[in-house]
C-alpha positions as CSV (number, residue, x, y, z in Angstrom):
1,M,46.0,-29.6,5.5
2,T,47.3,-27.7,2.4
3,R,46.1,-24.2,1.8
4,I,47.3,-20.8,0.5
5,A,47.8,-18.7,3.6
6,G,45.8,-15.6,3.8
7,G,46.4,-12.4,5.7
8,A,44.8,-13.4,9.0
9,A,46.8,-15.2,11.6
10,A,43.5,-16.6,13.0
11,T,42.8,-18.3,9.7
12,A,46.3,-19.8,9.5
13,F,46.2,-21.0,13.1
14,A,43.2,-23.2,12.4
15,L,45.4,-25.1,9.9
16,E,47.7,-26.2,12.8
17,R,45.0,-28.1,14.8
18,G,45.4,-31.8,14.8
19,D,42.9,-33.8,12.8
20,A,41.9,-37.5,12.8
21,A,44.7,-38.5,10.3
22,E,47.3,-36.7,12.4
23,L,46.1,-38.4,15.5
24,A,46.3,-41.8,13.8
25,G,49.8,-41.0,12.8
26,I,50.8,-40.1,16.3
27,Q,49.2,-43.3,17.6
28,A,51.0,-45.4,15.0
29,G,54.4,-43.8,15.9
30,L,54.0,-44.2,19.6
31,R,53.0,-47.9,19.2
32,A,56.0,-48.6,17.0
33,V,59.1,-50.3,18.3
34,P,61.0,-48.2,18.9
35,K,58.6,-45.3,19.4
36,I,58.7,-42.5,16.7
37,L,57.4,-39.0,16.4
38,S,57.4,-37.0,13.2
39,P,59.9,-34.1,13.1
40,R,57.1,-31.8,11.9
41,F,56.1,-31.5,15.6
42,F,59.2,-29.4,16.2
43,Y,57.7,-26.5,14.3
44,D,55.3,-24.3,16.1
45,A,56.4,-20.7,16.3
46,R,58.7,-21.4,19.2
47,G,60.2,-24.4,17.5
48,S,60.9,-22.4,14.3
49,E,62.6,-19.7,16.4
50,L,64.7,-22.3,18.1
51,F,65.8,-23.8,14.8
52,E,66.9,-20.4,13.6
53,E,68.9,-20.0,16.8
54,I,70.5,-23.4,16.1
55,T,71.6,-22.3,12.7
56,R,73.7,-19.5,14.4
57,L,75.5,-21.8,16.8
58,P,79.2,-22.3,16.4
59,E,78.8,-26.1,16.3
60,Y,76.2,-26.0,13.6
61,Y,78.3,-25.8,10.4
62,P,75.6,-26.6,7.7
63,T,74.1,-23.1,7.6
64,R,77.4,-21.4,7.2
65,A,78.7,-23.9,4.6
66,E,75.5,-23.6,2.6
67,R,75.4,-19.9,2.8
68,A,79.0,-19.7,1.4
69,V,77.9,-21.8,-1.6
70,L,74.8,-19.8,-2.2
71,A,76.6,-16.5,-2.0
72,E,79.2,-17.5,-4.6
73,W,76.8,-19.4,-7.0
74,M,73.4,-17.6,-7.0
75,P,74.3,-14.6,-9.1
76,E,75.7,-16.9,-11.8
77,L,72.9,-19.4,-11.5
78,I,70.0,-16.9,-11.6
79,A,71.6,-15.1,-14.6
80,Q,71.7,-18.5,-16.3
81,L,68.3,-19.8,-15.4
82,R,66.3,-16.5,-15.2
83,P,63.5,-18.1,-13.1
84,R,60.4,-16.0,-12.7
85,A,59.2,-17.9,-9.6
86,L,61.0,-19.4,-6.6
87,V,59.3,-22.1,-4.6
88,E,61.0,-23.0,-1.3
89,L,60.1,-26.1,0.6
90,G,60.3,-25.8,4.4
91,A,61.1,-22.1,4.1
92,G,61.3,-21.2,7.8
93,A,62.6,-17.7,8.2
94,A,64.0,-17.7,4.7
95,E,67.2,-16.1,5.8
96,K,69.6,-17.9,3.4
97,T,66.9,-17.6,0.7
98,R,67.6,-13.9,0.5
99,L,70.8,-14.7,-1.4
100,I,68.5,-16.2,-4.1
101,L,66.0,-13.4,-3.9
102,D,68.7,-10.7,-4.1
103,A,69.9,-12.2,-7.3
104,M,66.4,-12.6,-8.7
105,S,65.3,-9.0,-7.8
106,A,68.4,-7.7,-9.6
107,R,67.6,-9.5,-12.8
108,I,64.0,-10.7,-13.0
109,P,61.1,-8.3,-13.5
110,D,58.1,-9.0,-11.1
111,P,59.5,-12.2,-9.4
112,V,57.3,-14.5,-7.4
113,Y,58.3,-16.2,-4.2
114,L,56.2,-19.1,-2.8
115,P,57.5,-20.1,0.7
116,L,56.0,-23.4,1.9
117,D,56.1,-24.4,5.6
118,V,54.1,-26.4,8.1
119,S,54.1,-23.6,10.7
120,A,51.5,-21.1,9.6
121,E,52.2,-18.5,12.2
122,F,55.9,-18.4,11.5
123,L,55.3,-18.5,7.7
124,L,53.0,-15.5,7.8
125,D,55.6,-13.6,9.8
126,T,58.3,-14.5,7.3
127,A,56.0,-13.4,4.4
128,A,55.4,-10.0,6.0
129,R,59.1,-9.3,6.5
130,L,59.9,-10.3,2.9
131,R,57.1,-8.1,1.5
132,R,58.6,-5.2,3.5
133,D,62.1,-5.8,2.4
134,Y,61.4,-6.7,-1.3
135,P,58.7,-4.3,-2.5
136,G,58.8,-5.7,-6.0
137,L,58.5,-9.3,-4.9
138,A,55.1,-11.1,-5.0
139,V,55.1,-13.3,-1.9
140,R,52.5,-16.1,-1.9
141,P,52.9,-18.3,1.2
142,L,51.6,-21.9,1.2
143,V,50.9,-23.7,4.5
144,A,51.6,-27.4,3.9
145,D,53.1,-30.5,5.4
146,L,55.9,-32.0,3.3
147,E,54.9,-35.5,4.6
148,L,51.5,-35.2,2.9
149,P,50.5,-34.6,-0.7
150,F,50.4,-30.9,-1.6
151,T,49.7,-29.0,-4.9
152,L,51.6,-26.0,-6.0
153,P,49.5,-23.2,-7.5
154,R,50.1,-22.1,-11.1
155,L,53.2,-19.9,-11.2
156,P,55.0,-18.0,-14.0
157,G,57.8,-20.1,-15.4
158,P,60.5,-21.0,-15.5
159,M,60.3,-22.0,-11.8
160,L,63.2,-22.8,-9.4
161,V,62.2,-25.1,-6.5
162,A,64.6,-24.9,-3.6
163,F,64.9,-27.3,-0.7
164,L,67.7,-25.8,1.3
165,G,69.4,-26.7,4.6
166,S,69.7,-30.4,5.2
167,T,66.0,-31.1,5.5
168,I,65.9,-33.8,2.8
169,G,68.0,-35.8,5.3
170,N,65.0,-35.9,7.7
171,F,63.4,-38.4,5.3
172,N,64.6,-42.0,4.9
173,F,65.6,-42.9,1.3
174,P,62.1,-44.1,0.1
175,E,60.4,-41.1,1.8
176,A,62.8,-38.7,0.2
177,I,62.3,-40.2,-3.2
178,R,58.5,-39.9,-2.8
179,L,58.8,-36.3,-1.9
180,L,61.2,-35.4,-4.7
181,R,59.0,-37.3,-7.2
182,R,55.9,-35.5,-6.0
183,V,57.6,-32.1,-6.7
184,R,59.1,-33.3,-10.0
185,H,55.6,-34.2,-11.3
186,Q,54.6,-30.5,-10.8
187,M,57.7,-29.2,-12.7
188,Q,57.9,-28.3,-16.4
189,P,60.9,-29.1,-18.6
190,G,62.5,-25.7,-18.1
191,D,62.1,-25.8,-14.3
192,R,65.0,-26.7,-11.9
193,F,65.3,-28.1,-8.4
194,L,68.0,-26.8,-6.0
195,L,68.6,-29.3,-3.2
196,G,70.8,-28.9,-0.1
197,M,72.5,-31.9,1.3
198,D,74.8,-32.4,4.3
199,L,77.8,-34.5,3.3
200,R,79.5,-37.4,5.1
201,K,82.4,-36.3,7.2
202,D,84.2,-36.9,10.6
203,V,81.6,-38.3,13.0
204,A,82.7,-36.0,15.9
205,V,82.0,-32.9,13.8
206,V,78.5,-34.2,12.9
207,E,77.6,-35.2,16.5
208,A,78.8,-31.9,17.9
209,A,76.3,-30.1,15.6
210,Y,73.4,-31.9,17.3
211,N,74.7,-31.6,20.8
212,D,75.6,-28.0,21.2
213,A,77.1,-26.7,24.4
214,R,74.3,-24.2,25.1
215,G,71.6,-26.9,24.9
216,V,69.5,-25.1,22.2
217,T,69.1,-28.4,20.2
218,A,68.0,-30.1,23.4
219,E,65.3,-27.5,23.9
220,F,64.3,-27.7,20.3
221,N,64.0,-31.5,20.6
222,L,61.9,-31.2,23.8
223,N,59.6,-28.6,22.1
224,A,58.1,-31.5,20.1
225,L,56.4,-32.7,23.3
226,Q,55.2,-29.2,24.1
227,V,53.6,-29.0,20.6
228,L,51.8,-32.3,21.2
229,N,50.6,-31.0,24.5
230,E,49.1,-28.0,22.8
231,R,47.8,-29.6,19.6
232,V,46.3,-32.8,20.9
233,R,46.1,-32.0,24.6
234,A,48.6,-34.6,25.6
235,D,50.2,-34.4,29.1
236,F,53.8,-35.0,28.4
237,D,56.1,-33.8,31.3
238,L,59.0,-32.2,29.5
239,G,61.1,-32.7,32.6
240,G,60.6,-36.4,32.3
241,F,62.7,-36.7,29.1
242,R,66.2,-35.8,28.0
243,H,67.8,-35.1,24.7
244,L,70.0,-37.7,22.9
245,A,71.7,-37.4,19.5
246,F,74.2,-39.8,18.0
247,Y,75.5,-40.9,14.6
248,R,74.4,-44.3,13.3
249,R,77.3,-45.3,11.1
250,A,75.7,-48.1,9.2
251,A,72.9,-45.9,8.0
252,H,75.0,-42.7,7.5
253,R,72.7,-40.6,9.7
254,I,72.2,-38.7,12.9
255,E,69.4,-39.8,15.1
256,M,67.7,-37.6,17.7
257,H,65.8,-39.2,20.5
258,L,64.0,-38.2,23.7
259,V,64.8,-40.6,26.5
260,A,62.5,-41.2,29.4
261,V,64.4,-40.4,32.6
262,R,61.9,-42.4,34.7
263,A,59.0,-44.8,34.1
264,Q,55.9,-42.8,33.3
265,E,52.5,-42.7,31.6
266,V,51.3,-40.1,29.1
267,T,47.6,-39.6,28.3
268,I,46.6,-38.4,24.8
269,P,42.9,-37.9,24.2
270,G,41.7,-40.1,21.4
271,I,44.7,-42.4,21.8
272,G,44.7,-43.3,25.5
273,V,47.6,-44.0,27.8
274,V,51.1,-44.4,26.4
275,A,53.6,-46.0,28.8
276,F,57.4,-45.3,28.8
277,E,59.9,-47.4,30.7
278,E,62.9,-45.7,32.3
279,G,65.5,-45.3,29.6
280,E,63.0,-45.9,26.7
281,S,63.3,-43.5,23.9
282,V,61.1,-42.0,21.2
283,R,62.9,-41.1,18.0
284,T,62.1,-37.5,16.9
285,E,64.4,-37.0,13.9
286,I,66.8,-38.6,11.5
287,S,69.3,-36.6,9.5
288,C,70.9,-38.6,6.7
289,K,74.3,-37.6,5.3
290,Y,75.1,-38.0,1.6
291,D,77.9,-38.3,-0.9
292,R,77.6,-37.5,-4.6
293,A,76.9,-41.0,-5.8
294,T,74.1,-41.4,-3.3
295,A,72.6,-38.1,-4.3
296,V,72.7,-39.0,-8.0
297,G,70.9,-42.3,-7.3
298,M,68.2,-40.6,-5.2
299,L,67.6,-37.9,-7.8
300,S,67.4,-40.5,-10.6
301,D,64.9,-42.6,-8.7
302,A,62.8,-39.4,-8.4
303,D,62.9,-38.8,-12.2
304,L,65.4,-36.0,-11.8
305,S,68.9,-35.7,-13.3
306,L,71.9,-34.0,-11.7
307,A,72.8,-30.8,-13.8
308,D,75.3,-29.2,-11.4
309,W,77.0,-29.9,-8.1
310,R,78.6,-27.3,-5.8
311,T,80.2,-27.7,-2.4
312,D,81.8,-25.4,0.1
313,P,85.7,-25.3,0.1
314,E,85.8,-27.9,3.0
315,G,83.4,-30.3,1.3
316,R,81.0,-30.3,4.2
317,F,77.8,-29.4,2.4
318,A,76.5,-29.6,-1.2
319,L,74.0,-27.9,-3.4
320,A,72.7,-30.1,-6.2
321,L,70.9,-28.6,-9.2
322,A,68.6,-31.1,-10.8
323,A,66.5,-31.1,-14.0
324,P,63.3,-33.1,-14.6
325,L,63.8,-36.2,-16.7
326,P,61.4,-36.6,-19.6
């Protein structure tokens, strides 16, 4: 499930078909108590488009806050680090990434950009746009699932690895450490890791970001069921579920669920019938919120050390720069 994307959409599309391991993961999640689906099922082409729409909503502060930090810091940071290659985990449309690419293109000869994402179709579209807009940039997209092992190709160094947005929050603490450690072990001493983290704040502000008035986040959440219908030929009725997002204070995280509005049965080939009681939910995402001490501990457990820490003026969002420990 990890491969350098080529120029043909048909080739990339084949990577998005479910396999036996994926089916086993779906089965394990739907048999858990409570039921769980991986957030990677949000991201077909439509899901990626919906997420980009979410980032422009007035309630969704993380994108604006992170963009402010990137705009102020990246010219200074790129001049300091002079990375020849940028690797971005979960690249999506790479809109905020342009602030890094602009700084690299102005200072680095023949820079390389490797966007990594699970949605092959969306990733290829992103790569095509960047090749058009940055003629001197070598764009080498990598289709991969962050929940599974992946190997980065050999790139010119030093390398800057960026994991922007608040996507690290979609992993619980042990999972986040495993992912960060997996990347760290592919880094050289001069490489750096740039990590975006949503910070702890007033609960009402956080909950509003996941319950927007236009219902875009609800549509994004329900799209996970549509992806399952298409990938593994499940027969989820999207009208049979509603969106629910709330903050779990003890765990410092948002949880997104899909709640069954009536008792129903769903058939998934290779798994069988999955029953839902009225009011029963399946958790589709967590989004953990951090403070600096938590971030330092997480990075240290992943064999990384905090080298710099920047937040937006309101302290809503942080970018942490980390260096590999020996």
